[in-house]
N, C-alpha and C positions, 0 to 999 in steps of 0.2 A: 504493500500500500504506500510505498514511498513514491514521491513525485514532485515536480516543480512546474509551475505555470506562470506566465507573465503576459500582460496585455496593457495597451495604452489607448487613451482616448484624448484627442486634441480638439479643443474648443477655441473660439476666437480669443478669449482672454486667459484660458487656463489649459494646462496639460495634466491629465490624471494618469497615474501609473499604479497598476495593481500587480502585486506579486503574491503567490500562494505556494506554500510548501506543506508536505505531509510526510509523516512517519507512521510506523505500525501502531495500532491501538485497537482494542476490542470494541470500543465505542467511538462515537464522534466526539472529539475533544477539540473545540474550536477556540482559538485565541485570535483577537483582532486588534490591530493598531490603526486607528482612523484619525484624520484631522478633525478638529472640533466642529468644523462646518458640516461634516458628513455624519455626525452622530445621529442625526434625525433619520438616517437611512439604515441604521444598524440592524434593525429587525428584518428588513427586506433582504439585506446582504446575508444574514444568517440563514434565512430560508433558502436562498439560492445555493449556498454552500452545502447545506444539509440535504437538499434534493439531489444534488449532483454527485457528492462524494461519499455519502452514507457512513463511512467509517474512517478512522485514522486520527492521529494527533496533528491537527491542521493549524498552521499559522498564516494569517492573511495580513498583508501590509498595503495600505493605500497612501500614496503620496500625491500632493497637488502642487504644481508650480504655477504661480501667477505671472502672466505676461503683461500685466498692466499695473500701474501704481494705484493702489486702493487700500483703504483701511476702514475698519468698522468702528473706530474710535471717533468721538465727536466732542468738541469743546463748546461748552455753553457760554457764549460771549457775554450775555447779560449777567450771569452769575459771576464770571471772571471780573467784569468791570465793577460790580457791586463789592466784591471782596477786596479789590484793589483800592477803591475809594475808602472803604472802612478801615483797611489796614493802614493806609497813608495818614488818614485823619487821626487814628489812634497813636501812630508813631510820632506825629508832630505834637500831639498833646503830651506825650511823654518826653518831648525835647530831643527827639532823634532827627538826624539829618536824612531827608528823603529825596534829595535832588542829585543823587550820584548814580553812576552806572552800577556800582556794587549793590546799592539798595535795590535797584530795578531787577538785577539778576536774582538776588536773594528772595525778593518778594514774588517774582514770577515762579520760582521753584516752589515756594511755600503755597502759593495760591493753587497751583496745579494739583496739589495733594489734598486740597480741601473738598468736602462733600459736594456733589452735584456739578462740579466744574468739568470733569472728564467723564463721559459715559460711553459704554460699549453696547451697541445694540446687537441683539441676536440676528445673525444673517440667515435669511431664507434663500436657499439655492434655487435657481430657476429650474423649471420642469425639464428643460432641455439638458441641463447639466446633471440633474438627478437621473434621467434616463441613460445618459452617457456613462455615468458611474456604474449603474446596475449592469449595463451591457458589457462594460470592461470586466466587472467581477465575473459575470457568466462566461465570458471568453477565456479568462484566466483559469477558471474551474474546468472548462472543457479541454483546455490544453494540458492541464495536470491529469485529467482523466484519460486523455489519449496517451500520455506518458505512461500512466499506470497500465493501460491496456496492452501496450507494446511489451512492457516488462512482464505482464501476466502471461502473454503467449509463450514467452521463453520459459517462464516458471512451470507452466502446465506441461510443456514438452519434457522438461526435466523430471517432473513428478511421474508422468506416464512411463518414462524410461525406467525409473526406479521400481514402479509397480511391476513392470515386465521382469526385472531382475528378481524380485521377490517370488514371482511365479516360477521363474527358471530354477531358483534354488529349491523351491518346493518340489519340482519335478525330479531334482537330483536326489531327494530324500528316499524315493521309492525303492531303489535297489538295496539300500542299507536297511530299510524297514523290513523287507522280506527275510534277509539274512539274519537280522537281529532276533527274530522269533525263534529260529532254530538254535542260535547261540545261547539264548536265555534258557531254553528248554534243556539243552545239553548241560549247561552249568548247574541247573537245579538238580538234575538227575545225578550228576557227578558228585555233588555235595551230599545228597541223600545216601549214595552208595557207601560213603565213608562213615556213616553213622551206624552203630551196632544195634539197630532196631529193625523190626519188621514193618514194612510199608504196605498199606492197602492200595493196591494198584488202581482200582476203580475210583476210590476217593482221591487218589493222587491226580488222576486224569481230570476229574471234575475241578479240583482246585487249580490245576495247571491251566485249564481252559478259562476259568474265572479270572486268574491273574493276568493271562495274556490279553484277555479282552479289555482289561483296564488300560493296557498299554497301546491299544489300537488307536490310531490317529486318523482314521478315514473320515470321521465326522469333522474334525478340525480342518482337514485339507479341503473338504467340500465347502465349508463355511468360508474359509480363506479365499477360495476361488470366487465365490459369490461376492465377497466384499471387494475383491480386486475388480471384478466386472462392474459392480455398481460405482466404484470410484471412477472408472473410465467414463461411464455414462454421465455422471454428475459433472466431471471436469470438462467434458466435451459439449454439454448441452444446456447448462443452467447458468443464469446470471447470479452474481454475488454468491458463489458457491463455497467460499472459503470456510465458513463455519461447518457446513455439512461435510466437506472433505475432512475437516478436523475430526468430526465424530466418526466417520468411516475409518479413518486411520487408527482411532482408538480401538475400534472393534477388530481391525486387522491385528493390532498388537495383542489383544486377548488370545486370539487363535495361535499366534506365533509363540506366545509365552506357554500356552498349553502344550504345543508341539515340543517345546524345549523340556518341559517337566516330564513328558512321557517318553522322551527320546531314548534314554538309557543306552546310548551308543555314541561313541566319540565322534564319528564322522557326521552323524545326524546333528549333534550338538554344534559342530563347526558350521554347518549350513544354517542352523537356527540363528547363530550369532551373526552371520552375514545378512540374514533377513532382518534382524533387529537393527543392524547398522543402517540398512537402506530405509527402514521405517522411521528411524530417528531423523534422518535427513528429510524425509517427506514431511514429518511433523514441523520441523523448523521452517521449511519453505511454505507450508500451508499458511503460516502466520502472515506471510506477505501477500496473501490473496484475499480479496474482499469476500 
């Protein structure tokens, strides 16, 4: 779910730049840095990002460059003049000299800090600028989504290759599985022959069959094959399949672990370890898919 997108919108007096980055996350975690004049559009921007990106730790930055001299600060000339007259009159009454440049500079600085002299009006952006901002955000999101899509195609191909390897290793288990049964039977009979006791052959065969059935891995192999098939179907045909692929990978892990616990044979254990290694890589890569 990593990606980057950037877009720009140029207006007669302003240039808007939108950059958006994303990292892996189970949910949508959106952080935004907007100029103060665009705070009124925050809700709509969040909706666009949530609709387009769905998941990920997303950081969105909006910058605006003004190409004209403008300010939202205004000086109240009447209030300034009233303060200046009152201040000069009070200073003269106190015997202070008010006809110098130093006095003018100090008085101007003091008056500008007094209430109601300088006011800042909230700026309402024009509808054209508002539409351009939202269009730039949507374009940046789409570019990030396209970045993700290209990365996702590469990841899916890698995941499917690893699923094929797991099935290949599962197929290599079969020759050792058949030989294992005879080896276990021979080992049990050899150990019993060393004991100075009489053995009921009928009961021994019953117990032998029961024990060997517990080691049978046919059911696990069938379920693992079905999970691999379903993994391919979901990876190839569903949108936002990351979570589902993660669940399927967990089920594949259950079957592989059971194969390992029932293996009781060194060559089978080696193949199980190889399957687990591929599955761990699958689980890591699935986190990068929506």
